[in-house]
LUMBA-875426 format. One record per residue (C-alpha): x, y, z. Coordinates in steps of 0.5 Angstrom, whole numbers, padded with zeros to 4 digits, always signed. Example, Ala and Ser with C-alpha at 12.3 -4.5 7.8 and 13.67 -1.06 7.14 Angstrom:
+0025-0009+0016 +0027-0002+0014 
//
This chain:
-0003-0020-0028 +0001-0015-0022 -0002-0009-0020 +0001-0002-0021 +0005+0000-0016 +0008+0007-0015 +0012+0009-0009 +0019+0012-0007 +0024+0007-0005 +0023+0000-0003 +0020+0000+0003 +0013-0003+0004 +0009+0003+0006 +0002+0000+0008 -0001-0006+0011 -0007-0010+0007 -0014-0011+0011 -0020-0010+0006 -0024-0016+0006 -0031-0013+0003 -0036-0008+0003 -0041-0003-0001 -0044+0004-0001 -0052+0005-0001 -0056+0012-0001 -0062+0014+0002 -0066+0020-0001 -0067+0026+0003 -0069+0032-0001 -0068+0034-0009 -0061+0033-0010 -0059+0031-0003 -0057+0024-0001 -0054+0021+0005 -0049+0016+0003 -0047+0010+0008 -0040+0006+0006 -0040+0000+0009 -0033-0003+0010 -0031-0010+0013 -0023-0010+0015 -0018-0014+0018 -0017-0011+0025 -0010-0014+0026 -0007-0010+0020 -0002-0005+0023 -0003+0002+0022 -0008+0002+0017 -0015+0002+0021 -0019+0008+0018 -0022+0012+0023 -0024+0017+0017 -0025+0015+0009 -0026+0019+0003 -0032+0018-0002 -0031+0020-0010 -0038+0022-0014 -0037+0022-0021 -0042+0025-0026 -0044+0019-0032 -0046+0022-0038 -0046+0016-0043 -0039+0013-0043 -0036+0019-0041 -0034+0019-0032 -0032+0026-0030 -0031+0027-0022 -0035+0032-0019 -0033+0032-0012 -0029+0028-0007 -0032+0028+0000 -0026+0027+0005 -0025+0026+0012 -0031+0022+0013 -0031+0020+0020 -0033+0013+0022 -0040+0013+0025 -0041+0006+0029 -0038+0003+0035 -0034+0006+0041 -0031+0013+0042 -0024+0014+0044 -0018+0010+0042 -0013+0011+0036 -0019+0015+0033 -0020+0023+0034 -0027+0025+0035 -0032+0026+0032 -0029+0019+0029 -0031+0012+0032 -0027+0006+0033 -0032+0001+0029 -0035-0006+0032 -0032-0012+0031 -0036-0018+0028 -0030-0023+0030 -0024-0022+0034 -0020-0021+0027 -0026-0018+0023 -0029-0010+0024 -0035-0007+0021 -0034+0000+0020 -0040+0005+0018 -0038+0012+0014 -0044+0016+0013 -0044+0023+0009 -0050+0027+0007 -0049+0029+0000 -0051+0035-0005 -0051+0034-0013 -0050+0039-0018 -0057+0037-0021 -0060+0031-0025 -0056+0025-0028 -0053+0019-0027 -0047+0019-0021 -0042+0014-0019 -0040+0014-0012 -0034+0011-0011 -0029+0008-0005 -0022+0005-0006 -0017+0003+0000 -0010+0002-0002 -0010-0006-0001 -0014-0012+0000 -0012-0018+0005 -0007-0022+0004 -0007-0029+0000 -0013-0028-0003 -0014-0035-0007 -0018-0033-0013 -0013-0026-0015 -0006-0024-0016 -0002-0021-0010 -0008-0019-0007 -0004-0015-0001 -0002-0010-0006 -0009-0010-0010 -0013-0004-0009 -0020-0005-0006 -0026-0002-0009 -0033-0002-0009 -0038+0003-0013 -0046+0005-0013 -0049+0008-0019 -0054+0013-0016 -0060+0016-0021 -0061+0023-0019 -0068+0024-0023 -0074+0027-0021 -0079+0025-0026 -0078+0017-0024 -0079+0019-0017 -0076+0018-0010 -0070+0013-0011 -0066+0009-0005 -0061+0005-0006 -0062-0003-0005 -0061-0005+0002 -0056-0011+0004 -0058-0013+0011 -0053-0020+0012 -0046-0018+0012 -0041-0020+0007 -0037-0024+0011 -0038-0032+0011 -0035-0039+0013 -0035-0045+0009 -0032-0052+0009 -0029-0056+0004 -0033-0062+0002 -0040-0059+0004 -0045-0055+0001 -0044-0047+0002 -0050-0042+0001 -0050-0035+0003 -0056-0030+0002 -0054-0023+0001 -0061-0020+0005 -0062-0015-0001 -0069-0012-0002 -0071-0005-0005 -0074+0000+0000 -0078+0003-0006 -0080-0004-0009 -0077-0003-0015 -0074-0011-0018 -0067-0013-0017 -0062-0017-0021 -0057-0021-0018 -0050-0023-0022 -0043-0025-0021 -0037-0020-0023 -0030-0020-0022 -0028-0017-0017 -0025-0009-0018 -0019-0005-0016 -0018+0003-0017 -0013+0007-0016 -0015+0015-0016 -0008+0017-0017 -0007+0013-0023 -0013+0010-0026 -0019+0014-0029 -0024+0008-0028 -0024+0002-0024 -0021-0005-0027 -0022-0012-0026 -0017-0015-0021 -0011-0018-0024 -0012-0025-0026 -0019-0026-0022 -0022-0033-0022 -0029-0035-0019 -0028-0039-0014 -0031-0045-0019 -0024-0045-0021 -0022-0049-0015 -0027-0053-0015 -0034-0054-0015 -0040-0051-0018 -0041-0043-0016 -0047-0040-0018 -0052-0034-0016 -0060-0034-0017 -0061-0028-0021 -0067-0027-0018 -0066-0028-0010 -0059-0027-0010 -0058-0033-0007 -0050-0035-0007 -0049-0043-0008 -0042-0046-0008 -0043-0054-0009 -0038-0055-0006 -0031-0052-0004 -0025-0056-0005 -0019-0052-0003 -0018-0048+0004 -0017-0041+0004 -0019-0034+0003 -0024-0032-0003 -0027-0026-0005 -0033-0025-0010 -0037-0019-0013 -0044-0019-0013 -0047-0013-0018 -0055-0012-0016 -0058-0008-0021 -0064-0004-0020 -0070-0004-0025 -0076+0000-0025 -0082-0001-0030 -0077-0005-0034 -0071+0000-0034 -0065+0000-0030 -0063+0006-0026 -0058+0004-0022 -0053-0001-0018 -0049-0003-0012 -0043-0007-0012 -0042-0011-0006 -0035-0015-0004 -0035-0021+0000 -0030-0025+0003 -0031-0033+0004 -0027-0037+0009 -0026-0044+0007 -0023-0049+0012 -0023-0056+0013 -0028-0059+0018 -0032-0065+0019 -0038-0062+0021 -0044-0062+0016 -0049-0056+0016 -0056-0056+0017 -0062-0057+0012 -0068-0052+0011 -0074-0056+0008 -0079-0051+0005 -0082-0050-0001 -0078-0047-0006 -0084-0043-0010 -0091-0043-0009 -0097-0039-0012 -0104-0037-0009 -0110-0034-0011 -0112-0028-0008 -0117-0029-0002 -0114-0035+0000 -0110-0038+0006 -0104-0040+0005 -0101-0045+0010 -0094-0049+0010 -0089-0052+0015 -0082-0050+0015 -0077-0056+0018 -0070-0055+0020 -0065-0060+0022 -0059-0062+0023 -0055-0068+0020 -0050-0068+0026 -0055-0071+0032 -0050-0068+0037 -0050-0061+0034 -0054-0055+0037 -0059-0052+0032 -0061-0044+0031 -0067-0043+0026 -0069-0036+0024 -0074-0032+0020 -0068-0029+0017 -0067-0021+0018 -0074-0021+0021 -0077-0022+0014 -0076-0015+0013 -0076-0011+0006 -0081-0010+0000 -0080-0017-0002 -0083-0020+0004 -0090-0022+0006 -0089-0020+0013 -0089-0012+0012 -0096-0014+0007 -0102-0012+0011 -0105-0016+0013 -0098-0019+0014 -0097-0026+0014 -0095-0030+0021 -0091-0035+0023 -0092-0040+0030 -0088-0040+0034 -0085-0033+0033 -0080-0032+0037 -0073-0033+0033 -0068-0036+0034 -0072-0042+0035 -0067-0047+0039 -0067-0055+0037 -0062-0060+0041 -0063-0067+0042 -0065-0068+0036 -0063-0061+0034 -0069-0059+0029 -0074-0054+0030 -0081-0052+0025 -0086-0046+0024 -0092-0045+0021 -0093-0040+0016 -0100-0037+0015 -0102-0031+0010 -0109-0030+0009 -0108-0026+0002 -0112-0020+0000 -0113-0017-0007 -0108-0011-0005 -0103-0017-0005 -0103-0018-0012 -0097-0017-0016 -0093-0019-0022 -0086-0020-0018 -0085-0026-0012 -0086-0024-0004 -0079-0027-0002 -0078-0031+0005 -0071-0032+0007 -0069-0037+0012 -0063-0039+0016 -0060-0044+0021 -0053-0045+0024 -0050-0050+0028 -0046-0049+0034 -0043-0042+0035 -0037-0045+0039 -0035-0049+0032 -0030-0046+0028 -0033-0044+0023 -0040-0046+0025 -0044-0048+0019 -0050-0045+0016 -0056-0046+0011 -0061-0042+0007 -0067-0043+0004 -0071-0038+0000 -0079-0039-0001 -0082-0035-0007 -0089-0034-0006 -0093-0031-0012 -0100-0028-0010 -0104-0029-0017 -0111-0025-0018 -0117-0029-0019 -0121-0030-0026 -0127-0028-0029 -0132-0033-0028 -0139-0034-0032 -0136-0033-0039 -0142-0034-0044 -0142-0033-0051 -0148-0030-0056 -0147-0031-0064 -0148-0025-0068 -0147-0024-0076 -0140-0026-0077 -0138-0024-0069 -0139-0027-0062 -0140-0023-0056 -0137-0025-0050 -0140-0023-0043 -0137-0025-0036 -0138-0024-0029 -0132-0020-0025 -0128-0023-0020 -0128-0021-0013 -0122-0016-0014 -0122-0011-0019 -0117-0012-0025 -0114-0007-0030 -0116-0010-0036 -0118-0016-0039 -0115-0020-0045 -0119-0024-0049 -0116-0031-0053 -0120-0035-0058 -0119-0042-0061 -0123-0046-0067 -0124-0052-0062 -0124-0054-0055 -0116-0054-0052 -0114-0057-0046 -0110-0053-0040 -0106-0056-0035 -0108-0052-0030 -0103-0050-0024 -0103-0046-0018 -0099-0041-0022 -0102-0041-0028 -0096-0041-0033 -0098-0046-0038 -0099-0043-0044 -0106-0043-0048 -0103-0047-0053 -0108-0047-0059 -0111-0040-0057 -0109-0033-0060 -0110-0026-0056 -0116-0023-0060 -0117-0017-0055 -0117-0013-0049 -0122-0008-0045 -0121-0004-0039 -0123-0007-0032 -0129-0004-0032 -0132-0007-0038 -0135-0014-0038 -0137-0015-0045 -0133-0016-0051 -0135-0017-0059 -0130-0021-0064 -0132-0018-0070 -0130-0020-0077 -0130-0027-0076 -0127-0032-0081 -0132-0038-0083 -0131-0044-0078 -0136-0049-0075 -0134-0047-0067 -0130-0042-0063 -0128-0042-0056 -0126-0037-0051 -0122-0036-0045 -0121-0029-0041 -0115-0027-0037 -0115-0022-0032 -0109-0017-0032 -0107-0014-0025 -0102-0009-0025 -0098-0013-0030 -0099-0019-0027 -0104-0025-0031 -0110-0028-0028 -0111-0036-0029 -0115-0037-0035 -0123-0037-0034 -0126-0043-0036 -0126-0045-0043 -0133-0043-0047 -0134-0046-0054 -0140-0044-0059 -0143-0049-0065 -0144-0045-0071 -0149-0047-0076 -0144-0049-0082 -0148-0046-0088 -0142-0044-0092 -0136-0049-0095 -0130-0051-0091 -0123-0052-0093 -0121-0059-0092 -0114-0060-0096 -0109-0057-0098 -0104-0062-0100 -0098-0062-0105 -0099-0068-0110 -0092-0066-0114 -0086-0062-0112 -0083-0058-0117 -0080-0051-0119 -0084-0049-0124 -0089-0055-0125 -0091-0057-0118 -0099-0059-0117 -0103-0058-0111 -0109-0062-0109 -0115-0058-0106 -0121-0060-0103 -0127-0057-0099 -0133-0059-0095 -0140-0057-0097 -0145-0053-0093 -0149-0057-0088 -0155-0052-0087 -0156-0048-0093 -0163-0045-0095 -0165-0048-0102 -0171-0044-0103 -0167-0037-0102 -0161-0040-0105 -0164-0044-0110 -0159-0050-0114 -0156-0052-0118 -0149-0050-0114 -0142-0049-0117 -0135-0047-0113 -0130-0042-0115 -0124-0043-0113 -0118-0038-0111 -0111-0038-0110 -0106-0033-0107 -0098-0034-0106 -0095-0036-0099 -0098-0036-0091 -0100-0029-0092 -0101-0023-0097 -0101-0023-0104 -0107-0023-0108 -0112-0028-0109 -0113-0030-0117 -0118-0035-0120 -0116-0042-0121 -0122-0045-0124 -0130-0044-0124 -0136-0048-0125 -0134-0054-0121 -0139-0058-0119 -0135-0063-0114 -0131-0061-0108 -0124-0063-0110 -0119-0060-0115 -0112-0062-0118 -0109-0055-0119 -0104-0056-0124 -0103-0049-0126 -0095-0049-0126 -0094-0048-0118 -0087-0047-0115 -0088-0052-0110 -0081-0053-0108 -0080-0046-0106 -0086-0043-0103 -0093-0045-0100 -0100-0043-0103 -0107-0042-0100 -0114-0043-0102 -0121-0041-0102 -0128-0042-0105 -0133-0038-0106 -0141-0042-0107 -0145-0040-0112 -0152-0041-0113 -0157-0042-0119 -0158-0035-0120 -0151-0033-0120 -0151-0030-0113 -0145-0031-0108 -0148-0036-0103 -0141-0036-0098 -0134-0036-0098 -0130-0041-0095 -0125-0040-0090 -0117-0040-0092 -0112-0046-0092 -0105-0046-0094 -0101-0052-0096 -0095-0055-0091 -0088-0053-0093 -0082-0056-0091 -0075-0053-0091 -0068-0058-0089 -0061-0055-0086 -0055-0060-0086 -0053-0062-0079 -0047-0066-0077 -0049-0074-0079 -0056-0071-0078 -0061-0066-0082 -0066-0061-0079 -0073-0061-0081 -0077-0054-0081 -0084-0054-0083 -0090-0049-0082 -0097-0049-0083 -0103-0044-0083 -0110-0048-0083 -0117-0047-0080 -0117-0053-0077 -0113-0057-0071 -0107-0061-0074 -0106-0066-0068 -0100-0070-0071 -0094-0070-0076 -0091-0076-0079 -0084-0075-0082 -0083-0080-0088 -0076-0081-0091 -0073-0084-0098 -0065-0086-0096 -0060-0086-0101 -0059-0087-0107 -0064-0083-0109 -0070-0084-0112 -0071-0088-0105 -0077-0091-0102 -0081-0086-0097 -0082-0090-0090 -0085-0087-0084 -0079-0085-0079 -0083-0081-0073 -0089-0078-0071 -0089-0071-0068 -0095-0070-0064 -0098-0063-0064 -0105-0059-0062 -0105-0053-0067 -0108-0049-0070 -0107-0043-0074 -0099-0041-0076 -0095-0045-0073 -0087-0048-0074 -0085-0054-0072 -0078-0057-0073 -0076-0065-0072 -0068-0067-0072 -0067-0073-0076 -0060-0076-0073 -0056-0082-0074 -0054-0080-0082 -0048-0081-0086 -0045-0075-0088 -0044-0073-0096 -0051-0078-0097 -0057-0075-0100 -0064-0076-0096 -0071-0074-0098 -0077-0072-0094 -0084-0070-0094 -0089-0069-0087 -0096-0072-0087 -0101-0068-0083 -0107-0071-0079 -0112-0066-0077 -0120-0065-0075 -0125-0060-0074 -0128-0064-0069 -0135-0063-0072 -0140-0068-0074 -0142-0069-0081 -0135-0066-0083 -0129-0070-0087 -0125-0073-0081 -0119-0074-0081 -0116-0069-0086 -0110-0071-0088 -0104-0066-0092 -0097-0067-0095 -0092-0062-0095 -0087-0061-0101 -0082-0066-0101 -0074-0064-0100 -0068-0066-0100 -0061-0065-0096 -0054-0068-0095 -0052-0068-0088 -0045-0064-0087 -0043-0061-0081 -0044-0054-0081 -0044-0053-0074 -0038-0049-0071 -0036-0052-0064 -0038-0049-0057 -0033-0044-0054 -0029-0046-0048 -0032-0043-0042 -0029-0036-0040 -0030-0037-0033 -0025-0043-0033 -0020-0038-0036 -0014-0038-0032 -0008-0033-0034 -0001-0031-0031 +0001-0024-0034 +0008-0022-0032 +0009-0014-0032 +0017-0015-0032 +0018-0020-0037 +0012-0017-0041 +0010-0024-0042 +0002-0027-0041 +0000-0035-0041 -0007-0037-0042 -0010-0043-0041 -0017-0046-0042 -0021-0052-0042 -0024-0056-0047 -0031-0054-0049 -0037-0058-0046 -0037-0065-0050 -0045-0065-0052 -0043-0059-0057 -0035-0058-0057 -0033-0066-0057 -0031-0065-0065 -0026-0059-0063 -0020-0060-0067 -0016-0053-0065 -0017-0046-0063 -0015-0039-0066 -0011-0034-0062 -0014-0028-0063 -0010-0021-0061 -0012-0014-0060 -0010-0008-0057 -0017-0005-0055 -0023-0010-0053 -0027-0007-0059 -0021-0010-0064 -0020-0010-0069 -0017-0018-0068 -0012-0021-0071 -0010-0028-0072 -0003-0029-0069 -0003-0038-0067 -0007-0044-0068 -0006-0049-0062 -0008-0056-0063 -0012-0061-0059 -0010-0063-0054 -0006-0057-0053 -0010-0052-0048 -0005-0047-0047 -0001-0041-0051 +0005-0036-0048 +0005-0029-0052 +0011-0025-0051 +0010-0017-0051 +0016-0013-0053 +0016-0007-0047 +0008-0007-0047 +0002-0011-0044 -0003-0007-0047 -0006-0014-0050 -0014-0016-0051 -0013-0024-0053 -0020-0028-0055 -0021-0035-0057 -0024-0039-0063 -0026-0046-0063 -0025-0050-0070 -0028-0057-0070 -0024-0062-0075 -0030-0060-0081 -0026-0053-0081 -0033-0050-0077 -0030-0044-0073 -0034-0041-0068 -0035-0034-0067 -0030-0030-0063 -0030-0031-0055 -0030-0026-0050 -0024-0022-0050 -0019-0022-0043 -0015-0016-0043 -0009-0014-0040 -0006-0007-0038 +0001-0005-0036 +0003-0004-0029 +0007+0002-0029 +0013+0003-0024 +0016+0009-0022 +0022+0008-0016 +0026+0015-0014 +0031+0015-0009 +0032+0020-0003 +0039+0022-0005 +0043+0024-0011 +0051+0026-0011 +0052+0030-0017 +0060+0030-0016 +0062+0028-0023 +0065+0021-0021 +0060+0018-0025 +0056+0014-0020 +0049+0017-0018 +0050+0024-0021 +0044+0025-0024 +0037+0025-0020 +0033+0019-0024 +0029+0014-0022 +0033+0007-0020 +0027+0003-0023 +0021+0005-0027 +0017+0002-0033 +0011+0004-0037 +0012+0011-0037 +0010+0015-0043 +0012+0022-0041 +0014+0026-0035 +0015+0033-0032 +0019+0035-0026 +0020+0041-0022 +0025+0042-0017 +0024+0047-0011 +0028+0050-0006 +0026+0050+0001 +0023+0057+0000 +0019+0055-0006 +0024+0058-0011 +0024+0054-0018 +0031+0050-0019 +0030+0047-0025 +0025+0044-0030 +0026+0037-0034 +0022+0033-0039 +0028+0027-0039 +0026+0021-0035 +0033+0019-0034 +0036+0026-0032 +0030+0030-0028 +0036+0034-0025 +0043+0034-0026 +0044+0038-0019 +0045+0045-0023 +0041+0051-0021 +0042+0057-0027 +0049+0053-0029 +0052+0053-0024 +0053+0047-0018 +0047+0048-0013 +0048+0047-0006 +0048+0041-0001 +0042+0041+0002 +0034+0038+0002 +0030+0040-0005 +0023+0038-0007 +0021+0036-0013 +0014+0035-0016 +0013+0030-0022 +0007+0029-0026 +0007+0023-0030 +0003+0020-0036 +0003+0012-0035 +0002+0008-0041 -0004+0004-0039 -0010+0003-0043 -0014+0009-0040 -0010+0016-0040 -0008+0016-0033 -0003+0022-0030 +0000+0020-0024 +0003+0026-0019 +0007+0026-0013 +0011+0030-0009 +0017+0029-0004 +0024+0031-0002 +0031+0029-0005 +0038+0031-0001 +0043+0033-0005 +0050+0031-0003 +0057+0033-0006 
//
């Protein structure tokens, strides 16, 4: 998209020079901050070196932004004095022969608490940036959101310690680490956004630059690690200058409190050289109190190169272990480490961790290496090691039984936790222990939490079960420890246990379920004299509802419930009550719910989902299918391993089927209590469910990062193209829907359908480019995807005025009016003489002044005009311009 340009005449007034930059700030006191604008510019561009800069401060309330103040003429603060800058401005410093780094520092005072946006813009970026249109005439913009809120405490922006100017080679892996850290210890999240443009005279808010494309559009994958900020391009393919924009969001206690937008330049050139390689762990975990050691090695695959190996930024920042107490160390510790013949260097990392190092976030160590500085360009490598320090778990867990309760006690760890979390399972559960202890506690449920000063917990109101197992984890400042060793307790089985709740007949009104249970293994027949009988009770669904008596006086441990059940639409749960010879209730059993199976059609497949809620552990599920024509014969087609108790959901996709045919299924579970003397294994069948495979899933959308578009402001034509969706989810796409709206939020109107293999669309506007285009993908079965993210365009207003006119009645240049204009909604023009007297006023764009004053021809000479134009753009923008016009007769 062509960029907004408003000027006088047709001459080029400005050269382009902006490469990169960002805005950061430091807290000085209530409502007071020190703001630092850092820019990187092409010092060879003539007449555009910025000795002074302006920074805008905008109040942000919801979606409304209001200009609070513009800090003008902030002097450049770095580099030598003198030269072409008037004191106190300085000259900046050269990072390279044509790259200058500039600091502009100003102390600001805000009117009060609130969100504030700090903005900086300059009229042009460097020319010929590959991944945007007309970069030399596109304004440069960086912004930062400042949260001035006394209730969240002192707030300083993230700091970026590595310069956003870097080199890459075609065909070579490229990485870049912005070296970001937060001095307040806030969490940072990194993402890529389109580069922005902003013109304070014509734009209310920044907008993406025209035709922006991520570097991946020019070959290779381009990604950013959202946790560390490491940018990777694997691998550049085309020579040129590329701009990217990194959004660094700042979170405190899970709440977003600010951001910094950094703009960066990447110079890609051809070269035969290869970058260094760094070998270091990407991630490791250590228990607090333990010694962590590992060797870091850097080498260059080109044997004749030199190698320079660094601890990047000296390990500065809250994320680094080198500022912790006690700190980590490196041996040797003088950087850079040099390697030559062979180009190799290595260092030993050591850290004696302690309790105060425990936290949920990782500690980040940034490694950096480059080859010969004399190379153009020199090649570099970045590597990040993330270190998690986890708290030690409690030990010596013991269990003591009581009346329908178990009391746990444990020994506290050497580090004082904030709290303990208690987990329970009905049987021993294996745990795949790792240094980070990220494996889920499969089979366990959280049953309680106590403070870090407690070392006991009583698990009350337990349902009858032959055995319970427990683990305890400590919580340290939001970080969980590894689980304690497992402790289990065997309870006397002096109550009945449910063993089967198996669907016998599937029917909407005449379903049947087989229910069975186990007699108590221990029973005091003197206190509870025989004969014994059971009362069976039933309730609908997995939970809730009221238990109703199904049968009484049962002398066996099984019952076929044929009480008009709706087994096609819901499961049923059961329990029994044991009654002795005197009519007293001895004990009630636990509860068990029937397996319930549902199906969903897919393209050539059926998705099965079943849910359990049982007191035993199911270790396997067997899938049975009856093929068409129905009724068919059920054959086992698959086994799904599990270790599940309680309520759990499982799925299985049966693929390779024929659309339009009916397939029927049921699931058979195999489980056990794992206790000697009880029935083992326990088999339970689900209801039967039938399904007809058909394609009901819409294809995925084309990748929005691969969209390309060309918007012509003069012809009002947009040419839009995209790539085919990923074959795994969009292989059957047959067409694309083109939807148009005037605003991003819609409403959208379908204007065209483009059939494969065409993946382009051209829209022709009528005097305006105010539109948003969004795509859908439709497969050959007619399934249409949701609307994709819109791509929005804006008009490019132009207003070019002459510097002379001659109202002499010859029909040539008789009226002062624009000789080129476009997308101007309305205009007001005031004409003044050289003494400031108002000569004329007009609202007619084609007749700003006819050369008359009070109805008579004005004298020849120079007059001055003030123009206020409302632009025809997406957001309301007012352009104001003052200039001079010469009247000739």
